[in-house]
Legacy VTK file of the C-alpha trace (Angstrom):
# vtk DataFile Version 3.0
C-alpha trace
ASCII
DATASET POLYDATA
POINTS 653 float
-132.918 -14.173 -204.294
-131.460 -12.137 -207.290
-134.941 -11.939 -209.094
-136.679 -10.672 -205.952
-134.037 -7.918 -205.698
-134.661 -6.718 -209.368
-138.329 -6.248 -208.551
-137.170 -3.974 -205.488
-134.634 -1.716 -207.361
-135.248 1.877 -206.749
-135.317 4.474 -209.357
-134.427 7.655 -207.549
-135.585 10.791 -208.802
-133.269 13.312 -207.166
-135.452 16.294 -206.181
-133.027 19.190 -204.776
-134.381 21.291 -201.996
-134.983 24.900 -202.829
-131.568 26.725 -202.721
-129.388 23.398 -202.434
-125.789 24.288 -203.054
-124.641 25.901 -206.044
-125.975 24.952 -209.683
-122.963 23.153 -210.793
-122.826 20.334 -207.841
-126.769 20.291 -208.150
-126.279 19.706 -211.810
-123.415 17.156 -211.516
-125.634 15.353 -208.871
-128.382 14.911 -211.337
-126.092 13.682 -214.198
-124.620 11.108 -211.887
-127.837 9.710 -210.792
-129.119 9.549 -214.472
-125.756 7.670 -215.264
-126.263 5.268 -212.344
-129.838 4.565 -213.678
-128.814 3.851 -217.322
-126.009 1.396 -215.826
-128.614 -0.094 -213.697
-130.745 -0.560 -216.545
-128.139 -2.138 -218.471
-127.429 -4.305 -215.690
-123.775 -3.027 -215.116
-124.207 -2.698 -211.491
-120.572 -2.000 -210.838
-120.661 0.974 -212.824
-124.012 2.074 -211.484
-122.573 1.505 -207.968
-119.440 3.604 -208.907
-121.821 6.704 -210.175
-123.670 6.594 -206.794
-120.385 6.850 -204.795
-119.447 10.017 -206.857
-123.068 11.222 -206.103
-122.560 10.684 -202.274
-119.334 12.669 -202.103
-121.456 15.652 -203.239
-124.486 14.971 -201.107
-123.296 12.524 -198.243
-126.591 13.365 -195.969
-128.933 11.881 -198.614
-130.319 8.387 -197.315
-131.954 7.367 -200.706
-128.412 7.717 -202.334
-126.960 5.246 -199.722
-129.734 2.855 -200.232
-129.348 2.910 -204.101
-125.657 2.370 -203.599
-126.323 -0.725 -201.312
-128.831 -2.222 -203.927
-126.270 -1.921 -206.639
-123.719 -3.582 -204.449
-126.203 -6.109 -203.605
-126.914 -6.978 -207.164
-122.989 -7.338 -207.939
-122.603 -9.669 -205.038
-120.612 -7.397 -203.017
-122.680 -8.201 -199.689
-120.250 -6.743 -197.160
-119.981 -2.973 -198.818
-123.768 -3.241 -199.133
-124.390 -3.726 -195.722
-122.067 -0.969 -194.874
-124.272 1.239 -197.257
-127.745 0.222 -195.917
-126.384 0.539 -192.333
-125.708 4.359 -193.225
-128.946 4.860 -194.945
-130.647 3.515 -191.930
-128.722 5.910 -189.622
-129.613 8.833 -191.554
-133.348 7.763 -192.120
-134.602 4.627 -190.081
-137.987 4.740 -191.497
-136.814 3.773 -195.121
-138.053 0.477 -196.321
-135.291 -0.939 -198.570
-132.177 -0.552 -196.071
-134.208 -2.264 -193.460
-135.167 -5.076 -195.727
-131.784 -5.702 -197.029
-129.980 -5.585 -193.811
-132.356 -8.285 -192.544
-131.863 -10.250 -195.645
-127.977 -9.930 -195.581
-127.895 -10.553 -191.629
-130.012 -13.610 -192.177
-127.744 -14.849 -194.920
-124.834 -14.555 -192.775
-126.506 -16.898 -190.201
-127.392 -13.971 -187.715
-131.379 -14.484 -187.356
-131.393 -12.622 -184.062
-129.652 -9.573 -185.865
-131.952 -9.537 -188.801
-135.120 -10.111 -187.022
-135.850 -6.154 -185.995
-135.004 -5.074 -189.460
-137.294 -7.388 -191.027
-139.939 -6.439 -188.374
-139.607 -2.711 -189.402
-139.549 -3.260 -193.101
-142.823 -5.523 -192.740
-144.347 -2.574 -190.790
-143.372 0.182 -193.138
-144.526 -1.925 -196.267
-147.348 -4.177 -195.680
-148.066 -5.388 -199.216
-144.679 -6.598 -200.164
-144.345 -10.290 -199.122
-140.649 -10.302 -198.975
-140.196 -9.044 -195.286
-142.660 -11.801 -194.188
-140.845 -14.452 -196.322
-137.378 -13.213 -194.879
-138.890 -13.170 -191.173
-140.436 -16.724 -191.510
-136.877 -17.964 -192.381
-135.301 -16.236 -189.747
-137.863 -17.371 -187.086
-136.991 -21.172 -188.641
-133.431 -20.387 -188.020
-133.861 -19.498 -184.356
-136.294 -22.469 -183.852
-139.498 -20.391 -183.502
-141.586 -22.696 -185.927
-145.043 -21.335 -185.084
-144.039 -17.789 -185.319
-142.285 -18.834 -188.671
-145.579 -20.241 -190.058
-147.465 -17.112 -189.179
-145.139 -15.043 -191.153
-145.009 -17.450 -194.127
-148.976 -17.716 -194.202
-148.767 -13.879 -194.658
-146.297 -14.091 -197.365
-148.250 -16.710 -199.221
-151.498 -14.855 -198.763
-150.077 -11.419 -200.303
-148.640 -13.507 -203.252
-150.223 -17.021 -203.504
-147.688 -17.916 -206.543
-144.635 -17.276 -204.343
-143.224 -20.806 -204.374
-140.551 -20.161 -201.925
-142.924 -18.976 -199.349
-144.729 -22.184 -199.975
-141.555 -24.263 -199.591
-140.498 -22.373 -196.323
-143.783 -22.889 -194.964
-143.929 -26.521 -195.557
-140.543 -26.646 -193.712
-141.406 -24.778 -190.866
-144.384 -27.125 -190.293
-142.102 -30.145 -190.905
-139.585 -28.707 -188.400
-142.360 -28.366 -185.659
-143.612 -31.804 -186.220
-139.779 -32.939 -185.960
-139.516 -30.823 -182.555
-142.696 -32.439 -181.157
-141.757 -36.014 -182.119
-138.468 -35.468 -180.330
-140.463 -34.603 -177.193
-142.999 -37.240 -177.655
-140.024 -39.659 -177.890
-138.128 -38.105 -174.631
-141.563 -37.708 -172.440
-143.793 -40.662 -173.749
-141.948 -43.230 -176.027
-144.179 -46.000 -174.976
-147.614 -44.010 -174.550
-150.608 -44.857 -176.884
-150.102 -41.685 -178.557
-146.573 -42.149 -179.503
-147.472 -45.887 -180.741
-150.524 -44.775 -182.559
-148.083 -42.255 -184.569
-145.518 -45.053 -185.188
-148.287 -47.291 -186.592
-148.869 -44.522 -189.052
-145.388 -44.163 -190.015
-145.466 -48.216 -190.417
-148.291 -47.889 -192.743
-146.722 -45.213 -194.619
-143.822 -47.645 -195.456
-146.229 -50.101 -196.710
-145.659 -52.090 -193.272
-149.300 -53.152 -192.782
-148.939 -56.226 -190.928
-146.720 -54.603 -188.318
-149.073 -51.613 -188.014
-151.938 -53.739 -187.594
-150.222 -55.658 -184.720
-149.334 -52.363 -183.037
-152.694 -51.076 -183.585
-154.015 -54.223 -181.964
-151.981 -53.739 -178.904
-153.606 -50.195 -178.233
-157.154 -51.278 -178.387
-157.530 -51.684 -174.646
-155.424 -48.631 -173.564
-156.452 -45.597 -171.791
-156.310 -42.883 -172.660
-155.944 -43.626 -176.624
-156.314 -41.646 -179.744
-159.392 -41.896 -181.521
-160.789 -44.381 -184.292
-157.991 -47.116 -183.340
-160.352 -49.975 -184.659
-160.651 -48.180 -187.941
-157.316 -47.715 -188.202
-156.741 -51.343 -187.527
-159.326 -52.062 -190.099
-157.620 -50.121 -192.821
-154.213 -51.938 -192.087
-155.803 -55.383 -192.404
-157.903 -54.207 -195.562
-154.502 -53.343 -197.009
-153.216 -56.991 -195.985
-156.020 -58.188 -197.983
-157.622 -59.549 -194.514
-161.382 -58.721 -195.360
-163.309 -60.379 -192.503
-160.842 -58.758 -190.053
-161.225 -55.610 -191.595
-165.091 -55.849 -191.458
-165.197 -56.780 -188.203
-162.917 -53.822 -187.125
-165.033 -51.178 -189.043
-168.276 -52.807 -187.324
-166.732 -52.592 -183.940
-165.751 -49.184 -184.385
-169.138 -47.833 -185.297
-170.620 -49.917 -182.110
-168.118 -48.367 -179.592
-167.523 -44.964 -181.269
-170.235 -44.087 -183.655
-168.594 -40.441 -184.304
-165.745 -41.996 -185.998
-166.414 -41.383 -189.743
-163.078 -43.126 -190.834
-165.327 -46.500 -189.932
-168.022 -45.286 -192.489
-165.351 -44.824 -194.986
-163.889 -48.102 -194.685
-167.276 -49.741 -195.069
-167.854 -47.710 -198.110
-164.699 -48.683 -199.438
-165.339 -52.446 -198.849
-168.814 -52.042 -200.305
-167.244 -50.714 -203.594
-164.930 -53.454 -203.817
-167.615 -55.903 -203.190
-169.733 -54.205 -206.031
-172.659 -53.113 -203.865
-172.379 -49.423 -205.123
-175.750 -48.588 -203.484
-174.617 -49.238 -200.076
-171.489 -47.389 -200.779
-173.204 -44.388 -201.753
-175.460 -44.502 -198.892
-172.843 -44.594 -196.427
-170.944 -41.782 -198.136
-174.018 -39.495 -198.174
-174.303 -40.362 -194.715
-170.776 -38.935 -193.815
-171.428 -35.971 -195.870
-174.704 -35.024 -194.308
-172.774 -35.260 -190.949
-169.648 -33.107 -191.593
-168.435 -31.802 -195.019
-164.922 -30.862 -193.668
-164.179 -34.312 -192.126
-165.472 -35.819 -195.547
-163.383 -33.559 -197.627
-160.084 -33.934 -195.486
-160.547 -37.904 -195.319
-162.236 -39.126 -198.546
-159.038 -39.631 -200.645
-158.410 -42.818 -198.158
-161.157 -44.465 -200.706
-158.538 -44.891 -203.096
-155.435 -44.803 -201.129
-153.321 -47.742 -202.271
-155.572 -48.759 -205.120
-154.241 -49.758 -208.564
-154.791 -47.451 -211.339
-157.321 -49.680 -212.662
-159.382 -49.700 -209.738
-159.293 -46.150 -209.435
-160.622 -45.617 -212.942
-163.446 -48.082 -212.109
-164.435 -46.002 -209.127
-163.969 -42.619 -211.186
-166.607 -44.395 -213.423
-168.804 -45.173 -210.843
-169.055 -41.533 -209.700
-169.702 -40.408 -213.217
-172.134 -43.465 -213.797
-174.143 -42.762 -210.607
-174.208 -39.009 -211.066
-178.161 -39.024 -210.850
-178.136 -41.040 -207.608
-175.204 -38.922 -205.998
-176.165 -35.341 -204.874
-174.010 -32.799 -206.817
-172.219 -31.318 -203.863
-171.311 -34.812 -202.694
-170.114 -35.756 -206.475
-168.028 -32.603 -206.570
-166.417 -33.327 -203.072
-165.487 -36.845 -204.208
-163.928 -35.703 -207.345
-161.939 -33.026 -205.663
-160.835 -35.602 -203.079
-159.827 -38.100 -205.838
-158.034 -35.044 -207.490
-160.312 -35.567 -210.525
-161.827 -32.179 -210.581
-158.868 -29.972 -212.065
-158.308 -28.396 -208.832
-154.744 -29.465 -207.761
-153.951 -30.307 -204.031
-152.960 -27.469 -202.286
-154.506 -24.770 -204.445
-155.642 -22.927 -201.195
-154.084 -22.192 -197.819
-155.980 -24.257 -195.041
-159.302 -22.682 -193.995
-158.234 -20.827 -190.866
-155.157 -19.717 -192.716
-157.107 -18.240 -195.741
-159.505 -16.341 -193.583
-162.644 -17.988 -195.145
-165.576 -17.680 -193.131
-167.096 -20.647 -191.501
-170.720 -21.966 -192.391
-173.293 -20.836 -190.228
-174.350 -22.773 -187.504
-177.782 -24.117 -188.012
-180.797 -22.301 -186.654
-181.945 -25.923 -184.915
-178.814 -26.070 -182.819
-180.530 -25.094 -179.721
-178.867 -25.894 -176.585
-176.438 -28.688 -178.197
-173.227 -28.654 -176.609
-169.665 -29.160 -178.123
-169.507 -32.747 -176.725
-172.858 -33.297 -178.169
-171.622 -32.281 -181.696
-168.567 -34.363 -181.307
-170.441 -37.406 -180.198
-172.840 -36.977 -183.418
-169.603 -36.605 -185.750
-170.333 -33.298 -186.268
-166.748 -31.882 -185.990
-167.249 -28.364 -187.408
-170.222 -27.539 -185.409
-168.197 -28.958 -182.225
-165.422 -26.543 -183.262
-167.419 -23.587 -183.801
-169.174 -23.926 -180.564
-165.904 -23.982 -178.876
-163.963 -21.136 -180.548
-165.556 -18.066 -178.903
-163.827 -19.274 -175.631
-160.636 -20.716 -177.288
-158.165 -18.084 -175.769
-159.347 -18.779 -172.233
-160.163 -22.457 -172.752
-159.727 -25.115 -170.097
-157.517 -28.096 -170.809
-160.529 -30.362 -171.401
-162.111 -27.958 -173.967
-158.662 -27.339 -175.667
-158.482 -31.076 -176.183
-161.877 -31.242 -177.590
-161.454 -28.226 -179.908
-157.860 -29.970 -181.350
-159.707 -33.067 -181.959
-162.835 -31.541 -183.631
-160.885 -29.009 -185.608
-158.478 -31.809 -186.906
-161.103 -34.046 -188.071
-163.149 -31.202 -189.535
-160.170 -30.597 -191.840
-159.222 -27.159 -190.086
-155.554 -28.108 -189.283
-154.393 -24.255 -188.490
-157.105 -24.400 -185.696
-156.120 -27.627 -184.567
-152.421 -26.773 -184.249
-153.399 -23.742 -182.310
-155.621 -25.460 -179.867
-152.661 -28.102 -179.280
-150.405 -25.035 -178.800
-152.644 -23.407 -176.147
-152.936 -26.972 -174.436
-149.196 -27.511 -174.301
-149.029 -23.946 -172.807
-151.210 -25.070 -170.209
-150.071 -28.485 -169.784
-146.341 -28.372 -170.748
-146.011 -32.509 -170.605
-149.283 -33.221 -172.419
-148.751 -35.821 -174.719
-152.358 -35.473 -176.262
-151.230 -31.797 -177.095
-148.039 -33.092 -178.958
-150.014 -35.816 -180.928
-152.626 -33.125 -182.319
-149.862 -30.536 -183.044
-147.946 -33.451 -184.720
-151.087 -34.797 -186.877
-152.193 -30.998 -187.740
-148.704 -29.699 -188.850
-148.116 -32.923 -190.794
-151.051 -32.219 -192.763
-150.324 -28.432 -193.148
-146.755 -29.207 -194.363
-147.727 -31.743 -197.001
-150.421 -28.984 -198.058
-147.829 -26.173 -198.522
-145.411 -28.596 -200.106
-148.152 -29.893 -202.484
-148.585 -26.123 -203.534
-144.670 -25.701 -204.013
-144.858 -28.572 -206.177
-147.511 -27.580 -208.201
-145.689 -23.740 -208.805
-142.176 -25.536 -209.391
-142.858 -29.010 -210.958
-139.387 -29.274 -212.630
-136.963 -27.271 -209.976
-134.089 -28.797 -208.484
-135.793 -28.137 -204.829
-138.990 -30.132 -206.097
-136.796 -33.161 -207.145
-134.767 -32.819 -203.604
-138.029 -32.686 -201.897
-139.442 -35.813 -203.641
-136.260 -37.408 -202.972
-136.040 -36.855 -199.159
-140.029 -38.193 -199.087
-138.723 -41.374 -201.107
-135.729 -41.721 -198.911
-137.957 -41.559 -195.915
-139.965 -44.249 -197.041
-137.118 -46.227 -197.784
-137.722 -46.386 -201.457
-134.031 -45.836 -201.980
-134.056 -46.317 -206.025
-136.846 -43.680 -206.371
-134.975 -41.383 -204.128
-131.786 -41.922 -206.031
-133.537 -41.095 -209.172
-134.948 -37.712 -207.689
-131.565 -36.550 -206.339
-129.744 -37.364 -209.743
-132.593 -35.132 -211.526
-131.930 -32.214 -209.104
-128.064 -32.577 -209.719
-129.154 -32.412 -213.611
-130.783 -29.321 -212.951
-128.324 -27.740 -210.592
-124.819 -29.598 -210.622
-122.991 -29.593 -207.133
-126.358 -28.553 -205.198
-125.173 -29.185 -201.435
-128.649 -30.605 -200.441
-128.743 -33.001 -203.747
-125.291 -34.095 -202.896
-126.158 -34.644 -199.461
-129.365 -36.589 -200.239
-127.765 -38.716 -202.778
-124.659 -39.686 -200.767
-127.142 -40.771 -197.645
-129.386 -42.870 -200.100
-126.293 -44.465 -201.636
-125.259 -45.448 -198.084
-128.742 -46.613 -196.982
-128.765 -48.746 -199.947
-125.391 -50.362 -199.006
-123.540 -48.769 -201.945
-120.827 -47.935 -200.149
-118.374 -46.935 -202.676
-120.838 -44.749 -204.514
-121.679 -42.883 -201.160
-117.827 -42.463 -200.437
-117.394 -41.105 -203.964
-120.448 -38.820 -203.794
-119.744 -37.600 -199.963
-115.960 -36.995 -200.826
-117.067 -34.927 -203.851
-119.538 -33.003 -201.762
-116.810 -32.462 -199.214
-114.682 -30.611 -201.546
-117.179 -27.448 -201.504
-118.426 -27.907 -198.004
-115.555 -29.502 -195.941
-117.218 -28.348 -192.352
-120.842 -29.610 -193.215
-121.454 -31.755 -190.210
-124.040 -34.184 -192.060
-121.892 -34.772 -194.846
-118.963 -35.513 -192.658
-121.273 -37.969 -190.901
-122.216 -39.896 -193.974
-118.492 -39.930 -194.891
-117.583 -41.513 -191.766
-120.427 -43.835 -191.818
-119.493 -45.135 -195.441
-115.827 -45.705 -193.960
-117.062 -47.577 -191.206
-119.045 -49.981 -193.513
-115.383 -50.654 -194.885
-114.030 -51.050 -191.496
-111.893 -47.962 -191.884
-112.288 -46.940 -188.236
-108.931 -44.791 -187.923
-109.890 -42.992 -191.066
-113.572 -42.176 -190.090
-112.804 -40.740 -186.837
-111.830 -37.140 -188.043
-115.087 -36.819 -189.969
-117.203 -38.257 -186.634
-115.352 -35.351 -184.892
-116.753 -32.738 -187.435
-120.087 -34.804 -187.201
-120.469 -33.549 -183.494
-121.662 -30.359 -184.899
-124.898 -31.831 -186.576
-128.509 -31.431 -185.465
-128.865 -31.994 -181.536
-131.049 -34.867 -182.368
-128.240 -36.584 -184.446
-125.243 -36.057 -181.749
-126.298 -39.181 -179.781
-126.026 -41.421 -182.924
-122.320 -39.526 -183.339
-121.193 -40.521 -180.178
-122.210 -44.251 -180.532
-120.166 -44.374 -183.766
-117.079 -42.533 -182.090
-117.505 -45.029 -179.361
-117.417 -48.069 -182.098
-114.404 -46.566 -183.583
-112.527 -46.343 -180.178
-113.594 -49.881 -179.417
-112.088 -51.004 -182.586
-108.876 -49.264 -181.927
-108.391 -50.460 -178.403
-109.455 -47.384 -176.365
-112.017 -49.464 -174.155
-112.795 -46.962 -171.352
-113.061 -44.058 -173.972
-115.486 -46.088 -176.081
-117.774 -46.991 -172.978
-117.804 -43.172 -172.314
-118.921 -42.207 -175.881
-121.374 -45.238 -175.978
-123.073 -44.002 -172.787
-123.396 -40.606 -174.442
-124.996 -42.095 -177.356
-127.300 -44.581 -175.497
-130.406 -42.548 -176.463
-129.849 -43.606 -180.128
-129.953 -47.212 -179.258
-132.999 -48.407 -181.363
-132.479 -52.172 -181.394
-130.267 -53.089 -178.515
-127.183 -53.422 -180.067
-125.410 -50.425 -178.633
-126.071 -51.910 -175.062
-124.884 -55.205 -176.281
-121.616 -53.764 -177.225
-121.192 -51.969 -173.901
-121.709 -55.350 -172.274
-119.165 -56.655 -174.163
-116.824 -53.974 -173.525
-117.747 -53.975 -169.429
-116.825 -57.722 -169.521
-113.428 -56.783 -171.099
-112.833 -54.733 -168.150
-114.037 -57.143 -165.825
-116.889 -55.153 -164.584
-119.674 -58.026 -164.325
-122.200 -55.537 -162.715
-122.300 -53.046 -165.406
-121.958 -55.717 -167.977
-125.321 -57.379 -166.608
-127.215 -54.054 -166.321
-126.260 -53.136 -169.868
-127.587 -56.503 -171.336
-130.975 -56.160 -169.062
-131.312 -52.672 -171.098
-130.891 -54.367 -174.060
-133.381 -57.282 -173.586
-135.646 -54.166 -172.442
-135.104 -52.330 -175.637
-135.841 -55.480 -177.578
-138.979 -56.143 -175.708
-140.056 -52.572 -176.360
-139.473 -52.932 -180.141
-141.651 -56.382 -180.049
-144.460 -54.496 -178.313
-144.416 -51.652 -180.784
-144.910 -54.232 -183.708
-141.303 -53.672 -185.090
-139.795 -56.499 -187.307
-136.642 -57.974 -185.559
-133.867 -58.355 -187.839
-130.168 -59.500 -187.037
-130.874 -59.403 -183.111
-127.537 -60.111 -181.236
-126.983 -63.491 -180.128
-126.595 -63.441 -176.193
-125.804 -67.026 -175.515
-121.876 -66.478 -175.943
-121.686 -62.871 -173.970
-124.168 -64.444 -171.227
-122.088 -67.479 -170.798
-118.696 -66.139 -171.163
-116.221 -65.791 -167.985
-115.001 -62.096 -167.137
-111.943 -61.157 -169.059
-109.887 -58.906 -167.165
-107.228 -58.109 -169.864
-107.829 -55.191 -172.536
-107.712 -55.895 -176.170
LINES 1 654
653 0 1 2 3 4 5 6 7 8 9 10 11 12 13 14 15 16 17 18 19 20 21 22 23 24 25 26 27 28 29 30 31 32 33 34 35 36 37 38 39 40 41 42 43 44 45 46 47 48 49 50 51 52 53 54 55 56 57 58 59 60 61 62 63 64 65 66 67 68 69 70 71 72 73 74 75 76 77 78 79 80 81 82 83 84 85 86 87 88 89 90 91 92 93 94 95 96 97 98 99 100 101 102 103 104 105 106 107 108 109 110 111 112 113 114 115 116 117 118 119 120 121 122 123 124 125 126 127 128 129 130 131 132 133 134 135 136 137 138 139 140 141 142 143 144 145 146 147 148 149 150 151 152 153 154 155 156 157 158 159 160 161 162 163 164 165 166 167 168 169 170 171 172 173 174 175 176 177 178 179 180 181 182 183 184 185 186 187 188 189 190 191 192 193 194 195 196 197 198 199 200 201 202 203 204 205 206 207 208 209 210 211 212 213 214 215 216 217 218 219 220 221 222 223 224 225 226 227 228 229 230 231 232 233 234 235 236 237 238 239 240 241 242 243 244 245 246 247 248 249 250 251 252 253 254 255 256 257 258 259 260 261 262 263 264 265 266 267 268 269 270 271 272 273 274 275 276 277 278 279 280 281 282 283 284 285 286 287 288 289 290 291 292 293 294 295 296 297 298 299 300 301 302 303 304 305 306 307 308 309 310 311 312 313 314 315 316 317 318 319 320 321 322 323 324 325 326 327 328 329 330 331 332 333 334 335 336 337 338 339 340 341 342 343 344 345 346 347 348 349 350 351 352 353 354 355 356 357 358 359 360 361 362 363 364 365 366 367 368 369 370 371 372 373 374 375 376 377 378 379 380 381 382 383 384 385 386 387 388 389 390 391 392 393 394 395 396 397 398 399 400 401 402 403 404 405 406 407 408 409 410 411 412 413 414 415 416 417 418 419 420 421 422 423 424 425 426 427 428 429 430 431 432 433 434 435 436 437 438 439 440 441 442 443 444 445 446 447 448 449 450 451 452 453 454 455 456 457 458 459 460 461 462 463 464 465 466 467 468 469 470 471 472 473 474 475 476 477 478 479 480 481 482 483 484 485 486 487 488 489 490 491 492 493 494 495 496 497 498 499 500 501 502 503 504 505 506 507 508 509 510 511 512 513 514 515 516 517 518 519 520 521 522 523 524 525 526 527 528 529 530 531 532 533 534 535 536 537 538 539 540 541 542 543 544 545 546 547 548 549 550 551 552 553 554 555 556 557 558 559 560 561 562 563 564 565 566 567 568 569 570 571 572 573 574 575 576 577 578 579 580 581 582 583 584 585 586 587 588 589 590 591 592 593 594 595 596 597 598 599 600 601 602 603 604 605 606 607 608 609 610 611 612 613 614 615 616 617 618 619 620 621 622 623 624 625 626 627 628 629 630 631 632 633 634 635 636 637 638 639 640 641 642 643 644 645 646 647 648 649 650 651 652
């Protein structure tokens, strides 16, 4: 932020109104302002602030003097006094840009996003060319949970300054926050729906758990309703599991049942290239390119996904060697998709965000409907035909618009259609599905742009660490967090990430050491306290973990049930049976493998409550069956035999 502030520092040239005061005060005022400017140029902000204070004693009603005093106090890190100066400047002249901007920034820094917003909106209106108000406003909306509004502001900031890396980073985070919020709703309202299961299968693929993903996709083939292209998704999972006949069968089945699904053509093209049939591969790619440029450009990278570097080189050579057979525009699209064209991923904002005009509709379109275009796999034309009635669209039209826009690579419009569909049908799982899909792509594109602009920053290494952690590549995540700490020692996010990945990698001692060090600087941080508590529980230090868990209750809402479950475990191990049951019940929604309900059953049996114990066991079995239905591998499932056969025990431990 300090560099941004330097760009905004005012150079006040005091012009006194005719007849102002006497010559001596006027001369003194000009002298003080000149001294302040000299001190400012020498970066002696305290001296500059002192000069402005003296100037204000001579002319206390001049808002520019108060604004400049606030800027010098801001640069000197005296934020509380800066706020007072900006407030006074704003009272004297509410239309000044700098006081509105910095009041918004300072309130936001103090965690007062609601108070910050009006000042930032006014600053944005006053100065339409500076990206800073939009950047700060986007961050304020993120803090308020208004992720769609945040994205709009951050897109504006990135458009005003495409090299403003912090705008790209915040935009990516806003999109991911939207995905997280949608995923929580999907889990709460439709955990067992085909849409939720398809998304889960995709996450398994990202973790290279292709066999489990294939099992889950196969279970969805007869579901109604269902996400599109399931046969092709299954085909790619089988392909990565080296089941070539199975993959070929699924791609063929997709083309027969859903000829609009371009993923099937990409799958067949990939198999043709792998089998050395380059002529067939090029024919299939040309067919797909002629159908829809947007779909091709958005999805062609799947041709190389997961391939070895040798195989990537071979395919790149194929594109070059067959340059006389491959049309130039298709060849360029392939090179761009494979990142071999010299253009970095994320160079531009999404088509809709950038305001790029769409390609004109062919004159031969005639009376073809959006549904006709969708059935033909011409998704750009489908979306264009629907777009004029977007604002007043019916639910069916919005569903089609979301699908066509997503497949055409217009993720911003897909997200907008999903938002509009959710407004019409608040419990629509399909709206959540398309919102998650579109915003995830938008997030990755924004974060890729950020990484291009700040490849060696601590923030970039933390981001990579978070991604590797999510993919369960713990050693890679650890390396990235350590790189971040090498650049920014003690960075809170890097410390939290490192402690978390040590814990996930079962390195309890290192997790304890890192969390303890981080807590010295942020003793109330709920997530750090939670990591500390879980590490202690790993060493069976139940009583010691309890105070850290209590602080962990202030973590994000989606983490709180897990904290309650851990508190229940502590209470159970320290002889507070009924309290343990109460906590475990509050944490029931975090039970992903049935172990929490198994623990509940044991505690109920301890109290002689056979009825509730049996109910807990049945719920545990339901959770386990649901996991099997979703294709999740079973590890260390609890043994029920002893509990189911044991007599009731009336005594407490």
